[in-house]
N, C-alpha and C positions, 0 to 999 in steps of 0.2 A: 345229728349234726357232728361235724368233724372240724377240729381246730388245728389240724396239721395239714401238711401238703406232701403228697407223693407224686412224682412225675416220671414219665418215661424219659430216660436220660441217655446221652452219649457222654462218655468220659474220656478225656485224653490224659494219659499219665505220661508226662514228659520229663525225662531225666537226663541230665548231662552234667559233666563235671566242670568245676572251675579249672582254669588252666594249670594251677599248681597241683591239682589232684589227678586229673586225667589229661595228658598232653595232646592227644590227637583225635579223640572220638567223642561224638555226641550221639546219644541214643534216645529215641522217643518211643513210648509205648501208648497205644490208643486202645481203649476198651469201651464196650457198650454195656450199659446196665439198664434194666427195665424198672427197677424199684429202689435205686439208691437215693439217699438224701444228702443234701449239702450241709456242711458245718462251717460256720463263719468264725473259726478260731484263728488266733494269730499263728503265723508260721514260725516253726522252730529254726528255720534257716535264716542266715544273715541276708539283709537286704542287698540288692545289687549296688555296686558303686559306680559312680559316673566320673569320668575323667574331667578334671577342671579345664576350662578353656575360656579365653576371652573372645573367641570368634562368635559372631552372631549366629544363632541357630538357623541353618538352612534346612527346611523340612524335606523329608523324603517325598519324591514325586512318583505318582502313579501315572505311567506313561501310556499303558495300553491294557485293555481288558476285552478279550474275545471269548464269547460263549457259543459253543456249537453243539447242537443236539441232532443226532441221527436216530430217526424213528422208523423202524421196519416192523410191520405186523404188530403194532401197538407196543413193541419193546423199544424203549428209549435209552440211548447211551449219550450222555451229556459230558462234554469236556469244557473245562474252565481254564483259561490260560491268562495269567496276569503278569505284566511286566512292571517293575518298579526300579527306580534309580535313586541312589544316595549321592547327591552332589556335594555334600559337606566334606570337610577334611578330617572328620572323626566318624567312628562307627555309630550308627543309629538303629533303633529297633523298628521293624516293619511287621505288621500283622495281616495275615490273609484269612478272610472269613468266608464261610459258605454255610448257608442254611439248606439242609438236605430234607427231602421228603422222608417221613417216617418209614415209608415202604422201600426206600432206595438202598442199594448196596454200592458203596464206593468201589470202583474197580481199578484204580490206579492213582498214585500220588507221587510226584517227583518235584523236589525243589532244586533249583540251580542257583548256587550262591558263589559269586565271584568265580564263575567257570567250573565250580565243583558241584557235584550232584548228591542229593539225598533221595534215596529210593525207598518205597514202602514195601514191606513184606507182611504176610498174614501168618500168625502163629497161634497155637492154642494158648488159652489164657494162663495156664499154669507156667508155661515157659515165659510168657510176657511178664507174669507176676515176679518171677525170679529176677529178670532183668531190672524191673522197677525197684524191687527190694534192695538189690545190690547198690543201685544208685541212691535210694533213700538213706541207706545206712551211711552214706558219705555226707549227709546233711543238706538235702535239697528241699525247697519249699513247694507250695502248691497255690493254685489260684482258682477263682470261680468266675464263670461267665454265664449269662442267661440268654436264651434265644428269644426272638420276638415275633416269629411268624407261626401261624397255626399249623398244627400237624407237621412240625418240622423238627429236625435235629441239627445241632450247631457244630460245625467243624471250624476250628480256629487254630492257626499255628503262627506264632510270633518268633522272629529270628533277628539277630543282629546282622546288619548289612555293612560291609566294610566301606571305608571312605572311597568316594568316587568310583563306585562299582554298581553293577546291576544285579537284580535277582529275578528269577522266573519261578512262578508257582504253576504247576500243571496238575489239575485234579479231574478225574472222571468218575462218574457214577452211573448205575443202571437201575432201571425199574420197568415193570410191566404196567402200562397205563390202564386205569380202571374206567370202565364206561359207567357214567352216572347221568341220569336224566337225558339219555339219548346221545351223549357226546363223550369223547375222550378229552380229558383236560391235562394239558402239559403246561406248567407254570414255572417261570424262572424268576426268583426274587433277587433283584439287582440292588446290592448294598456296597457300592464302591468305597464309601467313607470320604470320598473327595471327588471333585470334578475330574473326568478322564478325557484327555484330548482325543484318544482313539478308542471308542467303545463300539462294539458290534455284537449283535446277537443273531445267530443263524440257526434256523430249525428246518431240517430237511425230512420230509415224510415220504415214505415209499411203501405202498400197500399193494396187495394182489388184486384188490377190487377198486373201482372208481370211488373217488372221494365225493360223497354226497353233500357234505357240509364242511365248510372251512371258515372259521371266524377268528379274528384277532381283536378282542375288545381293547378298549383303552387301558393303559397301565393302571393297575389297582394297588391297594395298600397291602394285599396279602392277608388281611384279616376280615375278608368279606366272604359271603356265600358265592357259589359258582356263578359266573356271568351267564346271561341268557341271550337269546337272539334279539332281545329288546334293548340290550345295552349298546351304547355308542361304540363304534369301531375305531381302532388305532389308525389315524390318518398317516402316520409316518412309517407304518409297516408295509413293506413291499412284498406282494405275493406273486410268485411265478409258478404256473402249473405246467406239467408235461406228461409224457408217456400216457396219452389218452386220459388225462385227469387222474391217473393212479399215483402220481408224484406231485409234490409241491415243495417249493423252497420259500421260506419266509425270512426276510432280513429286517433288522431294526437297528438303525445307526443314529442314536440321538446325539446331537452336538452339545456343546457346553451350555448354550442357552436353554435348550430343551431339558437338560439334566437339572439345571437350576429350577426351572418351573416345576418339574416333577418332584424335586426334593421339598419345595414349599408346600405343594399339595399334600404330599405324604405326611409332613409334619403337622399340618392343620387337621387332617382326618384322624391321625393317631391321637392327637390331643383331645379331640372331640369324643372318640371312642373310649378312651381311658377315663374320661370324666365320669363314666357310669360304672367303673369298676371299684370294688371295695378293697382290692389288694393294694398294698403299698409297694411302690417300686423305688429302689434306691437311686442315688446319683449315677452309679456305674451303669445301671440299666437305662437311665435317661440318656446318658451320653451315647449309648449304643445305637440310638435312633438316628444320630446325625449322619448325613450323607446317604440316606435311604431314598432310592428312586421309586421303588414299588415293585409290583409283580407283573412281568411280561407273560401273557397267557396266549396259548394257541389251543383252540378247540376244533375238533373235527370228528366226522363219522364217515362210514363207508357204505356203499350199496351192499345189500345182502340178498342172497338167494334164500328161498324158503327152507332149503335143506341144510342151511348152515355153511360153514367154510372149513374145509379140511385141507391141510397142507402137509406134505411129506417130503423130507429132504435129508439125505445123508444119514439115514438110520433113525431119524427122529420125526415126530409128527406133532402138530398142534391142531386142536379142534375147537372152533369158536361157534357159539350158539347165542344169538340175540333175537328171539322170536319177535315178529311184528305181525300186525293185522290179525291179532287174536283178541277176542273179548276178554276182559279181566275176569278172573275167578271171583266169585262173591266171598266175602270174608267176614269173620267174626273177630273184631278187634276190641281188646280190653285195654283202656287207658288207665295206667296205675300212676297216680300223681302225688308227689311228695308236697305236703303243705305244712311241714314242721316249722318250728320257729326260725330256723336259719334261712328259710325262703322268704322271710318278711321283707317288705320294701319292694325294690325294683324287680327282684326275681319273680315274685308272685304276680306282679303286674304284667311282666312279659309272658309268664305262663298263661295267664288269662287271655291275653291278646292272641298268642299263638294258637291256643286251643279253639278259640272261636273260629279262626280261619281254617284250622285242620278239620274240625267237625263239618264245616261247609264243603270240604273236599271229599267227603265220603261218597263212594259210588252208589248209585241206585241198586238196591238189593243187598247192600252190606248190613250187618248187624253190629251193635256196639254196646259196651258197658263203660261206665266211668267209676273207677275206684279211687277214692281219696283217702290218704292216710297221713297221720302224724303219730301220736302215741297210740291211737286206736285206728280202726279201719271202718270205712263207710262205703257201701255201694249205693250210688245215687239213684233215686227213683225220679223219673221225669215229671211225676205229679208235683214235685217240689217247686217247679217253675210256676205253678198256678197259685202257690201260697205266698204270703208276704215274706220278705227276706228276714231271716232270724238275726238277732243281735249276736255278734261274734262272742264266743266264750273261749277262755284259755284252757287247754287240755294239758294237765300236768303229766310228767313222765310216768307217775305211778297210778294214773287214773285207770279204772277198770274198763275193760272192753264192754261197750253197750251191746245189747242184743243185736245180732247182725242179720240183716235181711239180704238174702241172696236172690237177685232178680233175674228173670230171663232177659236176654239182650233185647234192645229196641231196634226196630227196623229203621234204616236211614231214610225216613220220609222228610219232606220239608218241614212239616209240623214238629216232628220229633227232634230234628236238628235244631230248630229255633228254641225249643225248650231246653235242650242240652246246652246251648250257648248261654242261655240265661243262668243256668246252674253254674257253669264254669266262671261266669262273670262275678259270681259271689264267693269264689274261693278266698279263704283267709288263712294266714300262716300262724301257727302256734304249736307248742308241744314238742314231743320227741319224734324219733324216726323208727317206726315199727315195720321194717322192710320185710321180714319173713312173713308176718301175718298178711300183709297186703298182697304179696305175690302168691301166697298159698290160696287166698280167696280168689285171686285172678284165675288160677289154674282150675279151681272148682267151677268157676263160671264157664271156662272153656270146656271142661270135662263133660258138662251136662248139656252143652249146645244150645240151640235156638229155643227149645221148649222149656228150658230151665229144669232144675232138679226137684223131684218129689221130696227129697230130704238129703241133707249133706253131712258128710263125715269129714272132719279135719284132723288127721293124725298130728301128734305133736312130736317134733324131733327130740324133745327132752327125754322121751321114752319111745325109742324107735319101734319097739315091739308092742306098744300099747295103743289103743284107740280110745278116744274120749266117749263117754256116754252122752248121747245126743238127745235133747228134748226139742222137738220141732213143732211149729205151728204153721200149718199150710193155709195160705190165704189165696184161694183161687181167683178172686176178683182182681187182685193186683199181681198175680203170678209171683208171689214172694214166699220165702221160707224164713221163719224166725229161728235162729240157732242160738242155743245156750249150752255151754259145756260145764259138766261137773267133773269131779276128780277122775283121771284116767284109770282104766282097769287093765290088769295084765292080760296080754293076748293069749294066754294058755286057754282061757275060756273061749267059747264061741263068740267071736267079735261081731260087731255090726257090719254087715256087708251090703254094699250098695252096687248093684249092677248098672253099668252104663246102658241107658235106654238105646235101643236100636232104632234110629230115626233116619231114614235114607235122605230126607230133606236136610236135616241138620248136618249130616255127614259131609255134605258138599260144601260147607262153609270152610274157608281157609282160616285156621286159627292163628292169631297174632296177638302178642302182648307187647305193648309199648310202655316201658317203665322209666320214669324220670325221677331222679333224686339228686340232692346236692350234698349228701353227707354219708356218714357211716350208720349202720344199725345201732341204735342206742336203747331201744325198748324191746322187750320180749326176747327172742333168740338173737344174740349178738355175735355168736361165733360164725364167721363168714364161711368157713369150711363146711360146717354142719348145714348152714342155709343152702349152699350150693348142692351139697350131696342130697339132701332131702327133696328139694325142688326138682332136681334133675331126675331123681327116681320117680317122683310123682308125675312129672311131665313125660308121659310115655304112651304108647298105644296109638290107636288110629287118630286120636285128636291131639297128638303131640304138637305143641305150639312153638313158633319161633318167638324167642324173647329178645327184644331189642332194648338195650340199656342206654339211657341218655344221662351222662355224667355232667351235671350243671355246675359250672364254676370249678375252682381249683381245689375245693375241699372234699369232693366226692372221691371215694375209694375206687379209682379207675382200674386197678389191678383186679379187685374183687368183681367189679361189674363186667370187665372183659372176660374173665373166666366164666362167670355165670352165663353170658351170652354165647361164648364158644361152645359150652356144654349143651346149649339149647337152641341150636340152629340159627342163631342170630349174630349180631355184632354190637360192639359198644361204640358210641359216638360221644366225643367230648363237645359239650355246648359251652362256649366261652362266655364268661360274664362280661358282656359288652353291650353297646347300644343296639346291636343287631341280633341279640339273643333270640328274639321272637322270629326273626327271619331265619336264623339257623335251625330252629325247631321246625318251621314250616318246610325248609329245604330238605331236612331229614325225612319228614313224612312223605314228601313228594317221591322220594326214592323207593319207598316200600308200599305206596298206596295202591298199586295195581299189580297184584300177582297174576302172571299169565300162564305159568306152568307149575304143576305140583308133582312131587315124587318123580323127579327127573333122573334118569339113568343113562349114562353113556356106555354102550355095550360094544366090546371089541372081541372078536374071536380069539380064543386063548393062543392058537397057533400063530397068530399074526403079530403078537406083541411079546416083548421080553418080560419075563416074570419079575414082578416087583417094581416095574418102571412107571406104572401109571400114577399120575397125580390124582387128586380128588376127582371122582367121576360119578358121584351121587349127590344130588342137590335137592333139598327139601322143597325149595321154591325158586323160580326164576321170575324176576320182576320186570315190568315194563321199563325200558330205558337202560337196563343193565345188560350184562353179558356173562355167560358161563364159559370157562376156558378149561380144557383138559389137554395135557401133554404127556408124551411117553416115548418109548423106544420101539421101533419096528423090528420084528424078528428078521433074521437073515433069510434071504431067498424068497421073500414075499413079493409077488408080482402085482396083485391088486389088493388094496387095503379096503375093507368093507365094514366100517363102523355103523352103528345104529343108535339113534336117540329115542327113548320111550318116556312117556309120562302121561299126564292128564291135563286137558285144557278145558276151558269153559265153552258154553254155547251161548248164542245170542239172547235167549230168553230162558227163564227157569233156573233151577238150582242144579240141574244135572250136569255131569261132566262126560266127556268122551275121551277115548284113547287117543293119544298123540304119538305118532311114530314117524321117524325120519331116517330111512335107510340111505346109505351113500356108498359109492364105489369110486375109489381114487387110485389111478395107476401109480406104482412106485417107480419114480424116475431114477435112472442110473446116473444122470447128469447132476452134478452138485451145483446148487445155486449159491453164489457168494453172498447175496444180500439177505438170505433167510437166516436169522439168528436163532434157529430152533433149538440147538443144543443148550445155549445159555438161557433161553427162555424156559426150557424144561428144568434146568438146574435151579434157576431163580424161583420158579413156582414150587418146586419140590421142597426147597429149603424153607420158604415162607410157610408152607402148609405143615411141615414137620415141626416148626417152631410153634405154630398155633396149637398143634396137637400136644406138644410138650407143655405149653402154658395152660391148657385145659385139663391136664392130668393131675391127679393127686400123688402120683408115684414120684418118689425122690431118687430111686435107684437108677443108675445109668448102666444099662446092660448093652450087649452087643447089638441087639435089634431094637433098642429103645429109640423113640423119635429123636431124642437129644443126640445120641451117638450117630445116627444116620445123617442128621442135619450137619453135625460137625464134620464128618468125612467129606460130604459134598461141598460144604463151605470152604474147606481147605483145598480141595481139588480145583474148585473154580474160582478161588481167590476172593471170597466174599467175607467181609467182616460182619459178624452177627453178634448176638448176645453170648455166643459160645467161643468167639475168637477175638484176638486183639491184633492191632496193627503195630508193627515195629518199623521205625524209620532209622536207618543207619547211614552215617556219612560214608559215601562210597569209596573215598580214598583212604579209609582208615582200617577196614577190617573185612574179613570174610566170615564174621561171626554168624550171620544169618544167610542161609542158602537162598537161591533164587527160585525156589519151587513155587512160591506164591507172591503175587504182587497185587494186592487189593485191600480196600479198606472201606468200612461203613461206620465211621464213628466220628470223633471230634478231637483232633490234635490241638493242644494248647500249650505253647512254649513261651515262657516269659524271659526277660533278660537274665534272670538268675537261673534259667533253665528249670522252670517250675512245672508242676503238674496241674492240670485243669480239670474241673468237673463241670460239665455243660448240661444245662437243664432247659428243655423246651417248655414254653409257657402258654402258647396259644395256637388255633386251627380252623380252617374252613373248608378243607377238602382240596384235592388237586395236588399235583406234584409241585414241590417248592424247593428252590435252591437260591441262596443268596451269596454274593461274593463281595468282598470288601477289603479295604486297607485302613489300618489305624496305626497311629504312632503314640497312643496314650498308654503309659505304663499301667499295669493292673495291680490292684491291691493283693497282698499275699494272705492266703488262708492255709488251713491244713485239713486233711481228711480224717474223719473220725474212725473209719474202718476201711482199710484198703480192700478187704475181702468183698466188700459190697460192689466193687468194680471188676473183680477178676473171678472167672469161673474155673472149676477144676479142669485139669488136662493131664493126659498121659505122656505128653512129649517131654523128654528131659530138658531141664533148664540150661541156659547158656552159662558157662563158668564165668565167674567174676573177672578172671584174668584176661578175658577177651575184650574187656572194655578199654584196653590201652594197647594199640599196635602201631606199627610204622605206616607212614603214608605211602601211597603208590600213585602214579600218574592217572589222570582222567582218561579212561579208555576211549571215549568218544572223540577226544581231541586228535587222536592219530588219524581219524577219518574226516576231520573238519566238521563234526556233527555236535559240537558243544551245545548249540542252541536247540538241538532236537533231543530233548531229554527222554522222550518216549522210546528212542532207539536202544537205550540201555537194556530194556526188557528182552530184546531180540538179538543183541550183539553176541557173536561168537568170534572172539579175537583170534583164536587159533585158525579158523577158516577165513578170517577177514570177510565176514559175511553177516547178514541178518538172517536168522532162522525163524520162519513163521510157521505156526501150526494152523492150517486153514482147513476146517472141516475134517480133521484127522489126518491130513496129508502135510508133510513137511515141505515147505518151500524155501529154497536157498537163494538169497539175493546178494550178489557180490558187492563189496565195498572197495572204494579206491582211496589210497593214501596220497594220491597226487591230484591232478586237476580233475574236475568233474567230467565224466564220460558224456559225449554227445553223439547223436546220430549224424553221420556225414550228410545224409540227404535232408536233414532238418528234423525238428521235433514232430513226433507223431501225435495226431489228435486222439482224445479219449472222451468217453461219454459223460462222466461226472467228476468234477474236480472238488476241491475242499469246500467251495462255496455252493455246491449243488448244480452249477451250470457246466457246460462243456468246457474242456481245457486241453492241455497238452501234456504228454508223458515226458517228464524230464528227470534227471538224476536228482536225488533228494536235496542235496546241498544247493541246487540251483533254484529251489522253490522256497520263497520267503514264507509262504503259507504253511509249509511243513513244520515250522517252529511252533505253531499254535495248536497242533492236533494232539490227540492221545493215542496210546498204543492200539486200543481197540479200533480206532478210526483208520489207522494205517493199514490194518488188515483188509479193510474195505476199499482203500484207495490206491494200493500199491500197483505198480506195473513194472515192466523190465525195459532196460535201456542197453543197447549194444551187447547182446549175447548174455543177458542175465544180471546186469548191474541193477542195484536197488533204485527204482524210480517211483514217482508219485504223480497222480493226475493233478496237475497244478493249474490254477487260473492264469491265463496268459499275462495278466498285468502283475502277477507276482513272480514271474520268472526272472532270474538274474537281478533281483533287488537286494541291495546291500543292507545288512541289518542296521537298525537305528537304535538298538537298545543300549549300546555303549557310547 
């Protein structure tokens, strides 16, 4: 059991000076941390002062919120543009909120305040730390905010908006959508905080294959499991397909009445769900639920050829494999279930409910064991179902381990499943948490396979070079082994050796361990590093099992469980303590219930790829409904790309396997396709996998070729904010302190009226991509950080001098070209050339800008294939297109065109041409 809480966090360190201290510059630093904790201490900084006024308070108005997602080859780039206006005669605070998927990287953030812009840059954390420390030394405070959507990270930035002026927030983020249960899930969590007169969500999908499924379920709370084809569909979502069903545009424009209805439904469902939670939520967290519409979801899948999908463009490739029409491999699954005292009450009720359903979903031919643990460990015998239920007894922390029976797994027959369901219905919670012994026993069961062991040896990590003397009693009738340990002997002597039995039938079972716990190890071996090290060493060889860890509730050590699973071919899933916890458990099992391929290898001829460019290309297992993705760089001069996939698949009957091979031949086109985001997809996937490798490793040293250093370099090059980088936002008319090399962020800015720093902590998850956007005018309480180092990682980049925090103002560069409302253009602007400079697939594109009237074609506007709304439009100069104000930099690279001999144009919806701005 664990009585603390550690959560994956995004932290925004926002620092700015009071007018008397720093006259012209505000700087914000955003960092991401995976294991920091909050501290609710009082701030050492003075509270912000409010100017006295007799005027009745006129609240800030949220006038428009547009969310646009461009999805190409499962790679989603989402832009959020929010317009607000302060109609009062005094400055007021506005807060912009976004809930991000844990898997997303923010790729651009620009604020426009009173016609002046704040632009985001990515820096190594040591440099950002120096900026922050310089500001903290001048006496600034801190604030805390908690997120409310599952598997999400919270981005919040609050600023003062001048009297009778407007502000624009423009945020973009990127992620590779993951295929689960046969569909890709893209979800946008709408959190405006108020009713919005002009709200629109647009999702444009463009794939190389025909869309085989496309669903838009009703708006959900965001704290539910994935929607299925049985869920009701969103009647207000408009779906338009094109390009032979390879493209689709989905639009959702809820009016004020619909927003009211959704807010009421969300509030009622959230209250019902949290009634089952044991955690306490403060008033600040309760207030954060106000104005929540819910989660807008798009689910889709594509037609697939049996040979997979390989795409090559501009020196990069991506290889997708989602096998279909294959019989599932038969598996040996060991369920390791925590029934310690902290599981008492609703948790154990939900575990019993979920396990009864999961056992009923075992495939014919599967084998299974049930291992229950608290202070001690028990492998359940199905004969127990025929016996009267025993009266529950409390197992104290120091109670000795009873003689342990290791049983051969049971075949998943209807009779055995019914008995197992009776056994799990009797689970009772008590005692401590003996995680090591439970998993050690599970690996013993896996190691000896279907026939069970003749005798078992369980090494103790307390003496890594010793093996316990084992006394066994074999009971053939029940296929059990009774194990008792005496004092360990030093391994200099001839130790007991047990050879794995060679059983061709057992060898064909796919080994899986499903491990659920709600706390820390408290009994037996409690050092998590030693537990991971020993179990990972033991879990090797031909029967190496995938270990899937389920962290139930907020008190489970998710960092430990994630590392354990990463080291052992699995993943960690957070099961949230809510009314639907049993559904979450069943939804998880559904994802891993049917392995289709084992020992999968993606093979590429060495002369056809650039050395060191491949992402992960070996997979222990590929499951039904999932997808394996490999990306890399193609070598120069390659004419035909010839990858091959190999592995083992099942047969329709029996335990045998057969060789699975998929060769392919793809011509390498010399023509660049503008819509294929292969380079950024490769960079994203590479950074994600390097960070996983870093998290799974015990090494602390950062070397030139370490996963940490490689991830850092790519993150800086492609402008991703990760756990190794920080986001710096600098007022653009104030300084050149931060160069324009990087413009990306994946964290959580939080700036309060006193220009405070914020620590953002996600609290809940159900899978799928999540993003929430909102406005708030409620001041936040002030707190302070216990340890700034918990938010900032080391860096080799020199820090910015303190003297750069105060410089003179300069004019807004975009104003010279009448582009003040197109904040994204700052990223591409070259004022020396009077042009926008784009890097499109490695080629520089120069688009001229005009300081006078907008250029027009004498013969009229030319038509173009896809405008900002996904439909056909017209190519016009950027200032003539009202829709150009709502896009992000990454989108302009897909939508640009040229007008009158090279002027910067955009493919614009015809009803948005020459529309005067309404934001002012």
